[in-house]
Structure formats: C-alpha cells, structure tokens
N, C-alpha and C positions, 0 to 999 in steps of 0.2 A: 564650459560644460560640454561644447560639441565635440571636443577632444577627447571626452572619457572614453573608455575602452572597455573590454569584458572585464567584467570584476572590479571595476573602478566605482567607488561611491563617494558622495559628498555628505559632510555634517554640518549641519548649520546652529550655530551657539549664539546666543543672544541674552538681552537682560530683560529680567521682568517687564520693564517697562515697554519694550519692543514686542514681546509675548502679548500685553494688553493692547497695545496698537492692533496687531494682526487679527487678534479675536473680535476686537471692535469692528474694524474693516469687514471682517467676513460676515457678521451678524448684520450689518449695514448693507450688504450687497445681495441679502435674499428679501423675498416679499415677506410681509407680517405673518401670514399663514403658515409659511414654510421654518420659521423660527423656533418652534417646537421642534422640530425634526431635524434640526440642523447637527452634523457632525462635528463635534466640539475637536476633532484632530486637525492639527496643521499640515496642509498637504505642501507640495511643492509650489503648486499654482498659487496658494496662499502667500508664500514667502515673496514669490515675482511679483504678485500683486502689489504687495507691500513695497517692494523695491521700486518699481514703477512710479506710484504715486509719490513715493517720497522724493524721487529724481527730478519728477514733475514739480514739486514743491519747492525744493531747494533751486531749481532754474527761475522759478517766478520770484522766488525771494530775493535772488541776486540780480534780478533785471534793474532794478532801480539804482542800487549802488554802480552796475556796471555803466549805466547812461548816464550816471553823474560823474563817472570817470571819463567818460567819453567828452563831457563837457571840458573838463579840466586838461584834456589832452589836446582838444581844438584851441582852447584859448593859448596854448603854449607854441602850438604851429604858429599863430598868428604873431606871437611875438618874435619867434626867429624868424618870421616870413621877411622882417624889415631888413635883414644882413643878407649882403651877397656872399656866399659862401665860396662861389666858384673863382670869385677874383681874388687872386693873390697877395694883391697889395692893399686889401681893407685892413685898415685901423681899427682896434676893438678899444675905443677910449672908454675912460669913465662912465662917461655918461649913457652911453651905449649900453655898457653892462647893467648901470641903474635900471635904464629903463626896461631891459630884460628882466630882471629880476622883480621891479614891480609889477610888470604885466603876468609873469606867472606864481608871483605870492598870491597864496590863500590866506584868507582870514583865520588866524590862530584863537582870537578872542572873540566870542559871541555874545553879543547883548542880549539880557532876558527879554527885552522887548522883541527883539527879531526870531527869538525861539518861541515864544508863548504868545505874542501880540496879536498875530496873525491867527482869523479864525479857522478851526479845522473843517475841513471837506474832503467829501470823497472824489477821487478823481482816478482815473486809470494811469497806467504809467506812461502811457504814450502820449496823453494828455498833459501830465505832468513834465515829462521832457520837453514837448513842444513850448509850453510857457516858460520853462525855464531857458529855453534856447533863445527866444524872443527876447526875453528879460535881461540876458547876458548879454546881447547884441554883439555875437561872435561872428565875424567875417572869414572864415575859413574855409576848408575843404568842403565844395557842395557833395563830393562823392561820400564821404564819410558821415556827414548829415543825414542823408539818403538812407546809408546801410545800417545806420542805426534805428533810423525811423522805422524802415523795413522790418529789422529784427523784432522790434518793440511791438511792433502792429501784428508780426506773426505770433508770437509767445506770449505776448501780455494778456490778450483776449479781452475780455468786459470785466474782469474781475477789477476791482479799485481798491485804492490803497490810500489810507488816512494819511495827507499830508496836503503839504503845500509850500512850493519854493523851498525846499529843505536841502540843505547840506548834508553831506553824509554823515556828520558827527551828531548833527541834528536828528538826523533820520533813525541812528541807533537810539538815540536818548529815548524819544517817542516811542519807539518799538518796545522797550523796556518798561515803560510806562503803561502800555496798552497790556501788556501782557500781567503787570500788577492789577490794573484796575479791572480785566476781565476776569469774570465769575465763571470758573469751571467746574462745572457739576459732572462728575463721572457716575455713569450709573452703575450700581452695586447689585449683585445679584440678591433678589429676595428673601428675606428671612425663612428659616424653615423650622419645621417642628420635630421634636424627636419623638421617637414612638414611646408608650407607657412600657416599661418592662412587666413580662408575664412569665411566670415559673408552670410548666406543662407538668401533668401528673406523670407523664412519660420520662422526663427528666428525673423526677423523684424515684421512679422505678429502676433507674439505671443502678443505685445504691443495695438493691437487693442480692444479696449474693448466693443464697439456696432457690431462689425461684427460676423458673425456666429463661433462658434468653431470649432478650427481646429480638426480633425480626426487625431492624432497621429499616430495610428497604419498604417494608409495607406500611410504616409510619411516616408517611409522606407529610403530614402536615407539622411535624416536631423537626424530623432528622432529614437533611439535604446533602446530595453527594457535594463535596467539597468545592467542585469548580461552580456551584450556584451563588458562591460568595461575590463572583465576579457581574454577577446579572445586575443592569442599570449601568454598568461603566462603559468604557470607550473601547475596553481590551477583552470583552467577554467571548466573542468570537474567535479571537486569536488563542485564547486559552484552551482551545480544543477540550471542550468539557468531556468528553466521552474517553479521554486517554489518561484520566487520574486513576490510582489505586482504588479499587472497589470498597476497602475498608477504611477509606478516609471520608469523615462526615463533616458537617457543620449543623449547628441547631438553627430552627427557624429564629429563636431569638438572637443568635450571633448575625444571623443576615439581617434584620430588621434595625436599622440605626435612625433614618429620617422618614417623615411621611412625604413622598416626593410626589412631585406634579410633573413629571417629565425631565427635571433637572438630571445634568450626569451626577452620579455617585462614587467619582472618582475621588474628591476631598473626602467622602465619607466612608471610605473602606475601612471596616473596622481592624484596628492591629490584633494578630494572631499571637494571644498571650498564654490563654488558659485551653489545656486539653485534658481531656479524660481518657484513660486507658480503659476499655471495657473489656473485661473478662478475658483482658491479653490478646483480644484479636483483633478489634476495632480501636481508632482513633477519633475522638469527637472534639472539634473546637468549640467552646460553650463562650457564652458571653460573663464579663464580671459579676453581672449580678446573678448569672446560675452558678457561676464558680464560687459566689459568696456562701448560698444554700449548701451547695455540696461539699464544700469545705467543713461546715457545720454538721452535717449528717455523717459525713464520712470519720470526723474524729468521735463523734459518739460511738460509732460502732467501734473502733478500735479500741476504745475505752472497755467497750463491754465483751470483746472475742473471747473467744473459748481457747485454752491452752492448744497449740500448734495448728491453730488457723491460720491459713494465710490468703490475702487479700488479692485477688485478681484483677479488681477495679481500684485503681489509684487516680487521685487529680494531680496535675503535673504543672509547673509553670514553665512555659518553653520561651526562652530570649533569643532574640535574633543574634547571631555571632557577628556585630559590626566591627569589632576588634580583634587583632590577634591574640590567640589563647584565653579568650573570653569562654567562660562557661555558660552552658545553656541551660542549664540547673535541670532538665528534665530527667537526665539520667543521674542525678545524685539522691542516693537512697536515703538520706537522712532529710531531704527536703520534699520527699513526696508525701503524698496526703492520702491515707495515712502514711508514717513512714516505713520504707520497705526493709525493716530490721526484725529478726525474727529472734527471740531468746536462745534457742536451741541451736539455730542454723547461722547466725548471725546476718549478714546482708542477704536478702532474698528479693533484689530488685529484679525485675522484668526488665531487661535492656530494650531499647525500641531498636528493632533491626536496622542496619542500616540504609538497606533498599527503602523502608518507611521514611527513614531520616532525612535522605536527602529531599525527598518530596516535602517535608515539612519546612527544610531550607527554602526551596523555592517560594513555598506558600507565604513565609514569614519574611521573609527580604534578608535571608543570613547572607554576608559578604566573605568570611573566612571559614577554612576548614580546620579540624582539629588534627586529622590523620591524613594521610595518604590514601587509604581505603576510601573514605568520606570524598574525597576528590574524585578518584576513580569511580565510585558509583554515582555521584553526582554527572559526570561526563556521559555514563552509560544510560544513566535516565533520559538526559536530554538528546541522546544520540549523535554526540560530537566526538571528532577524532582531534583534539588540538595539540599543537606542538609541545614538546619535541616530540616526533613521530618515530616508530620503528620503521626497518626498512621495507616490511610488508604495507604498511599504511604509506610510505612515500610512493611505493609503486600504485597504491590505490588512488592516491591524490593525482598522480600523472595520469592515470585512466580519466579522471573526472568522477570519481567515485565519491570523492570526500571534496565538497565545495571550499570556496576560499576562507569563510567562517568556520569549516570544520564538521558542517552538518552532514551525515550520510543519510540519503533519501531510501535508496531502494531496500526491501527487506533482506535480499539475497546478499547485498552487498555488505549489510551488517551483520550476518551470519557468520561470512568470513572474516571480518573483521570483528568478531566477538562483541557485539553490541545487541545481543539479543534482548536485553534489559530494557531498551529503548521504549519509552511510554508515548512518545508523540508520533504522529502521521507525516505531518509537515514542520520545516522549520520553526523552531519556537523562540529563537533568542532574540528577536525583535520582542516578542510579549515579555520574557523573563526581565528585560532590561526595562521594560516600561513598568512592571512589577516592582522590580526593584527601586526604581526614582521614586515611585508611589509610596513606597513602604519606608522607605528612608528619609524621603522629602528632599533628595539630592541626587545629583547625578552619581553614577556607579564609578566608584573610584578606579583608576588603572591598575593601582598598587596591590588592589585586593585581589585573592584568589579568582571570587567570583568576576569580577570586572576584568581581569585579564583573560578570562576564557571567553566572555560576551563580545568583548571588543577587540581584543588581539588576537583571539584564537590560540592561547599559549597558556599552557600551566606553569604555574610559579611552584617553588619548592614548598613544601608542608612538613613540619615537625611529625614523626612517628613516634613520639612518645606516648604513652598510654598512663593515664592518671590512676592512683593508687585506688580510688573508690571504684574504678571500672574493672581494674584487676581483681578487687573483691567481688565485686557483683557476679564476675563471670566463676569463680571460684565456687561462690555460693550455688549457683546455678548447677555447676557437677554435683555438688553435695545433695541437691534436691532430686536430681534425677536418680542417683544410687539407692535415695531413700524410696 
C-alpha cells in the first residue's frame, strides 16, 4: 500500500464470516458507553487491525507445532552425528543404516492410553517444550535448543495450551475435540418491533380530484423529502439530502419501519415499490399498507367517473430493473391504478419524465437502462462523464476537470461539458454504490449498466428500441394537447 500513487485505490473483498469478525472486534475495542454511538462502517483501520490480530493468532497457533518439529530435527541431528562424513573411507553397513533409521523413526501407531490416559492440564508452550525436551533426552546442538527456547519465550507469552507431552498428530486431534466441545455463543442483535401501520387523513385527501391541490411541503408530519428515507442509516450524510428533486416525496408511514433504539436502519430500509403520481406534478413513495387503501379508493373513483374525465393522480408499481429488458411497469398504461386508458382517446398515460425517472432509478436500486436517453440522463444526474468520451471530454480529463471515476466537481466545468442537470455537489458514486448493494442485497455487477458506470467509469451499450406502449402513450399525449 505504500507504493500506491495518485488515483490508485484498493478494494477489499471478504466473506460474511470475516465481516462478522471485524464487526465483533470493532465493538469489543470500544467502551460500553460508546457502543450506542459506534459507526458500523468498516474502515481501513478496522481491516488492518483484523489482519494484525489474525497474524498474531496464527503465529501463536503455529508455535507448538514448530517446537515439536524442532525436537524431531534435533533427534535426527543426533542420529547422523555418529557418522564421520568427512572421512572418505567410511563404510555404511546395514547395521549403521538401521541404527540411523531407528533413531529417526517416529511412531506411526499411537495407543489410546498414551493419547487419552494422561490428565489434561494447561501449560505455556515454553513449559511444554522444556518438559518434552527433557523427556526425549536429546543431546544435540545447544545453539538450536537455546534459539528455540528464546523464540518460544518471546512469542509464546503467558497464554496457555491444553496439552501435555503430545505429538503433532495428537495435538491436532485434541484441537478438533476442543472445538467440538467448546460452546460458542455468538451475540446476535436484539429483536426489534415493527411500527403499527397508520393511515393519515392527508393520504386519503390525495384521491380528491376536484379539491385544491395539497401543499405537501407544509404537511411535514405526513410527507417528507425523499432523502429522509435514509435517516438512521449509515449513509444518510453521504446522500446529500438537499440535492434531490423537490417534487420527490416519501410518506411518514413509508419511513417508519421498526421502533429503533439506536440500531442502524441499514437492514430495514423499505423497498421502493409503490409510487403515487399526484396531479402529474409530484411523485410520492407510499408503503404497501397505504397503497392497499389507495388502490381500492382509486378503483371506486374510476368506476364512478364521468365521461371524458381524466385522472391526474395514479398509483403505480415501480420495479427496479435488475435484469436487461425488464419492465419497470410504472409506464405501462394498462397497469396503472386506475388504468390510463380513455374510451375516446385511447391511452392517456402521463409518462414519467426521464429526469424524474433516473432519480427513481437511483432510489430503488435499478441496474439496467432501457434506452440510451435513460443512461445519458443518469450520468447527467450524477455529474459523471464516463468512457467512451468525446475529444472535448478527453481534453477536460487531461486538464483534471474529470476525476478518474468520471465525476466533474466544479459547476463551471459542468457547464462546458453540458452537465448542468447534475443534482449533487460532492461525488455521489460511493453513496450510490452502497445504496445499490443495500437495495439488491449483493455487490453491484460489473456487467450491469449502472455497475459499469460506478466501478469502471464506462458506459455499456444500451438498446434504443422503444416499446409499443410507450409510442402509444406519446401519441395519445399529442392528441390530448390538440384537444
């Protein structure tokens, strides 16, 4: 890591077991009073501490076997010491070779009495080696014996091992038995209690098609800005709450999931599935409980509607596009509630503008785009300029306007590169990546459109075909404008 240069970075990948070990080590390193305010994010310091602790434990675990092997090595030195290797006329008789083999031979068959007959007791590795050396009565190199003793004294410490005069294979057998006999209790997070669902009167008022339009910004007890969905999570500050569109909302019921007592809400982030298009001006994410009531109410109004009456408030299912060519359903006219079909005009769907849609894609964890326009708007929203780049963009990259991951920070540089629609002041790519992993419960795939932009800074090819229902919706919108 000391050789890392500018724009170089490291990525650490680990199993869930390693993740749990690091989290446990981090919690144990702080005082009980500070555990409530501990940040659950794993930093480089936590990883290095885990590596250090594991290296220390591995070194200690291998000391006993290393000492046992040194005794075997010393015994072989003693066996070969009786032969004069420098004298050329030395005869290697059968008796000589048999004596060497007998003195170097180690037991292959161990009696149960020798394995389990000795009472168990705790001893330090240094004491085990000293007793074993005296028991073996090995008279070999004093230098080797002293060097091994010093190493065991320096690294063995006061930690004790449950063993006594054991060979290497016996030691391994007992270690396995200890692991089976040891009762390991992993501290699990405390149980949580869900909030009781509640339907506000303001939610019911959203279905009123003829009354005055609600001022959502003043109904703060029911409607919240979309970034408030991240309150209580580890990435709320990174979400840059004031940078999202002003017409994107969540309900208080959508935000409330569990009764928290300081726990991180990362695992309890509610999936973004149901949206209410309010008067074709606002998009409100609602909970399934609220969506169930709105669905029934809007169906009743649809059956009682007057001829020629058009609905500007619709409930829609919004699916994250986690596979190529997958429908998000939100722009399907027959699947909105009520259906966006008029007897005289045909389809009268209000298509969600692409600038709004890409913000919804960020929020719900979409990984693939349907058109190049969606991908371009997505990059503009994030303020990134990924590869392949134009000549002007390459020149800007050489000047340092564009970072390695593609982000353009300064507003005047964004104007030149036609990124005026960027919503974020600081680089949002790390936050978007965490959000995608949280939404999809997996690492972002490099072969996905979004994953390629976030990780590699490269735009992948996207199909430009438009579906038939979208063509119908736009033609119907033109008819309505003429009327």
